[in-house]
C-alpha positions in Angstrom: 2.0 -6.0 -25.1 3.4 -2.7 -24.0 6.1 -2.8 -21.3 6.0 0.1 -18.8 8.8 1.9 -16.9 9.4 0.1 -13.6 9.4 2.1 -10.3 12.7 2.9 -8.6 13.4 0.3 -6.0 12.1 -2.5 -8.2 14.6 -4.7 -9.9 14.1 -6.0 -13.4 13.0 -9.6 -14.0 12.6 -11.6 -17.2 9.1 -11.1 -18.7 6.5 -13.5 -17.5 3.7 -14.6 -19.8 0.3 -13.9 -18.3 -3.2 -13.7 -19.7 -4.2 -10.3 -21.1 -7.1 -10.1 -18.7 -4.7 -10.2 -15.8 -2.7 -7.2 -16.7 -5.1 -4.6 -15.2 -5.9 -2.4 -12.3 -2.5 -0.6 -12.1 -3.4 3.0 -12.7 -2.5 4.1 -9.2 1.2 3.2 -9.5 3.8 5.7 -10.9 3.6 7.0 -14.5 0.8 4.8 -15.7 -2.9 4.7 -16.5 -5.5 2.1 -16.1 -5.1 -0.9 -18.5 -8.7 -2.1 -18.2 -11.3 -3.6 -15.9 -10.6 -6.7 -13.8 -12.8 -9.7 -14.4 -13.7 -10.8 -11.0 -14.6 -14.5 -10.3 -16.1 -16.2 -7.3 -13.6 -17.1 -4.7 -13.2 -19.9 -2.2 -11.0 -18.1 0.3 -12.9 -16.9 3.4 -12.8 -13.4 4.8 -10.1 -13.2 7.4 -11.8 -10.7 9.7 -11.5 -7.0 10.4 -9.1 -4.9 12.4 -11.7 -3.1 14.5 -11.1 -4.6 17.9 -7.6 -4.5 19.3 -5.6 -4.3 22.6 -4.9 -0.8 24.0 -2.0 1.3 22.9 1.3 1.2 24.8 3.6 4.1 25.8 7.1 2.7 26.3 9.5 3.8 29.0 11.3 6.0 26.5 8.1 7.9 25.8 7.5 6.3 22.4 3.9 5.7 21.4 3.2 2.4 19.9 0.1 0.6 18.7 -0.7 -3.1 18.6 0.0 -5.0 15.4 -3.3 -5.6 13.6 -4.0 -9.0 12.0 -2.2 -9.3 8.7 -3.0 -12.1 6.2 0.3 -13.5 4.8 1.4 -13.6 1.2 0.7 -17.3 1.1 -3.1 -16.5 1.0 -2.8 -14.9 -2.5 0.5 -15.7 -4.2 0.2 -18.2 -7.1 2.0 -19.6 -10.1 1.5 -16.4 -12.0 3.7 -14.5 -9.5 7.4 -15.5 -9.7 9.4 -15.9 -6.5 10.9 -12.6 -5.6 14.6 -12.0 -5.1 16.0 -11.2 -1.7 14.2 -8.0 -0.4 15.8 -4.7 0.2 15.5 -2.9 3.6 15.8 0.6 4.9 16.7 1.5 8.5 13.1 2.3 9.5 9.7 3.4 8.2 9.0 7.1 8.9 6.0 7.6 6.6 3.3 5.7 4.8 1.7 6.4 1.5 -2.0 5.5 0.9 -3.1 4.4 -2.6 -6.1 3.0 -4.3 -5.9 0.2 -7.0 -8.3 1.9 -9.4 -10.2 -1.3 -9.7 -13.9 -2.3 -9.2 -15.5 -1.8 -5.8 -18.3 -4.4 -6.0 -16.1 -7.4 -5.3 -16.8 -10.1 -2.7 -14.2 -9.9 0.1 -13.5 -13.6 -0.5 -12.2 -12.5 -3.9 -9.5 -10.2 -2.5 -6.7 -12.7 -2.7 -7.4 -13.3 -6.4 -7.5 -9.6 -7.1 -4.1 -9.1 -5.3 -2.7 -12.1 -7.3 -3.8 -10.5 -10.6 -2.2 -7.2 -9.5 1.0 -8.8 -8.6 1.0 -10.9 -11.9 0.6 -7.7 -13.9 3.4 -5.9 -12.1 5.9 -8.7 -12.3 4.8 -9.6 -15.9 4.0 -6.6 -18.1 6.1 -4.2 -15.9 8.9 -6.6 -15.2 9.1 -5.6 -11.6 10.7 -8.0 -9.1 7.6 -8.2 -6.8 4.3 -6.4 -6.1 5.0 -2.8 -5.3 2.7 -2.2 -2.4 3.8 -3.3 1.1 0.2 -3.9 2.2 -3.3 -4.1 0.7 -6.6 -3.6 2.5 -10.0 -4.8 1.2 -13.4 -3.2 1.7 -14.1 -5.5 4.7 -11.0 -4.3 6.5 -8.8 -7.3 5.9 -5.1 -6.4 5.7 -2.9 -8.4 3.4 0.9 -8.6 3.2 2.0 -7.4 -0.2 5.7 -7.1 -1.0 7.9 -9.8 0.5 10.4 -9.3 3.2 8.5 -9.4 6.5 5.6 -7.2 7.6 7.4 -6.0 10.7 10.6 -5.0 8.9 11.3 -1.8 6.9 11.0 -3.3 3.4 11.8 -1.0 0.5 8.7 -0.9 -1.7 8.0 0.2 -5.2 4.8 2.3 -4.7 5.7 6.0 -4.9 8.2 7.3 -7.4 11.0 9.1 -5.6 9.8 8.1 -2.1 10.1 4.4 -1.8 12.8 4.6 0.8 11.9 4.7 4.5 8.2 4.5 3.6 5.5 1.9 3.3 2.8 1.7 0.7 -0.8 0.8 1.7 -3.2 0.1 -1.2 -7.0 0.2 -0.8 -8.6 -2.3 -3.1 -11.1 -0.3 -5.2 -11.6 3.1 -6.8 -12.3 6.1 -4.5 -12.9 9.1 -6.8 -15.2 11.9 -5.8 -18.5 10.8 -4.4 -17.6 7.2 -3.9 -18.3 5.9 -0.4 -15.2 4.7 1.4 -16.0 1.7 3.7 -15.4 2.4 7.4 -13.9 -1.0 7.9 -11.3 -0.1 5.3 -10.4 3.3 6.8 -10.2 1.7 10.3 -7.8 -1.0 9.0 -5.6 1.6 7.3 -5.5 3.6 10.5 -4.6 0.6 12.6 -1.9 -0.5 10.1 -0.4 3.0 9.9 -0.5 3.4 13.7 1.4 0.1 14.2 3.9 0.6 11.4 4.7 4.2 12.2 4.7 3.4 15.9 7.6 1.0 15.4 9.8 4.1 14.8 7.9 6.3 17.3 6.3 8.4 14.5 3.2 10.5 15.1 0.7 9.8 12.2 -0.4 13.5 12.3 3.2 14.9 11.9 5.3 15.8 8.9 8.7 14.3 8.0 11.6 15.4 5.8 12.1 13.0 2.9 14.5 13.3 0.0 13.3 12.5 -3.6 15.4 9.8 -5.2 14.4 10.7 -8.8 12.8 13.5 -10.8 9.8 11.4 -11.8 8.2 12.4 -8.5 6.8 15.8 -7.7 10.2 16.9 -6.7 13.6 16.9 -8.5 16.0 14.2 -7.5 17.9 15.2 -4.4 15.2 17.6 -3.2 14.5 17.5 0.5 10.8 18.2 1.2 8.4 18.0 4.1 5.5 15.5 3.6 2.8 14.1 5.9 3.9 11.0 7.8 0.5 9.5 6.6 0.4 10.8 3.1 -1.6 10.2 -0.1 0.2 9.0 -3.2 -0.5 12.3 -4.8 1.5 14.1 -2.1 4.7 12.6 -3.6 3.7 11.9 -7.3 1.7 13.6 -10.0 -1.5 11.6 -9.8 -5.0 11.7 -8.4 -4.4 8.6 -6.4 -5.8 7.6 -3.9 -8.8 9.4 -5.3 -10.7 12.4 -4.0 -12.9 10.4 -1.7 -10.2 8.5 0.1 -7.9 11.6 0.1 -10.7 13.5 1.9 -10.7 10.8 4.6 -6.9 11.0 5.3 -7.2 13.7 8.1 -9.6 11.5 10.0 -7.5 8.4 9.4 -4.5 10.4 10.8 -6.4 11.3 13.9 -7.7 7.7 14.4 -4.1 6.3 14.0 -2.8 8.8 16.5 -5.5 7.7 19.1 -4.6 4.1 18.5 -1.0 5.0 19.5 -2.4 6.5 22.7 -1.7 10.1 21.6 -4.0 13.0 22.5 
């Protein structure tokens, strides 16, 4: 089995033996291509609901716009024996941008199967890639359910391993599926991404429609190490790395997702 370069921000673990069918669905992450198709199986975990209905946004006394925290399913819903316990997480001071990904996996899954899919993703990343944990901070299924990804606390600025060169002060949100040109993007999914981004960016008072200066940490990104560049606060993976991720269809939805997230923060 080929061992791939691990993303910056992910610490090396001893290899974990996992079934070959598990090591799939990882094309969206840095410097890799798809390893195959995931074999989906019927699940017994119920759908946890959508993020469509929430309390109103809040404008704090200091003028900071915030959004309510959407429902987030914890790691315990998907983590299994194929995923080793992660080491202590790393943290940044705050999250000032989010990167949206797709997992480049089948779209016709039952939402009850999402925990199994996430577990397979995590097993592949910690096994074949020898990462310390799943790289994405959050994952969203086509029914709009949001899952906790990387360990460390959903309300804390956990350093992820999702976008080469820009893992610091950012969060990675992965849409379960493949969203290339012409593929429908479920509204429940985009609503959930908007709600999650609105809340996560709102913790630092960040407008989802704005841009932010980020410094590339390595030259495997679109920018040489040490380069300061302006990127959207709600960006696609391809904004920071040479990839088509999150796919043309989902990329085309990002402007609307930004606007929706801003409204959820109470911005005009």
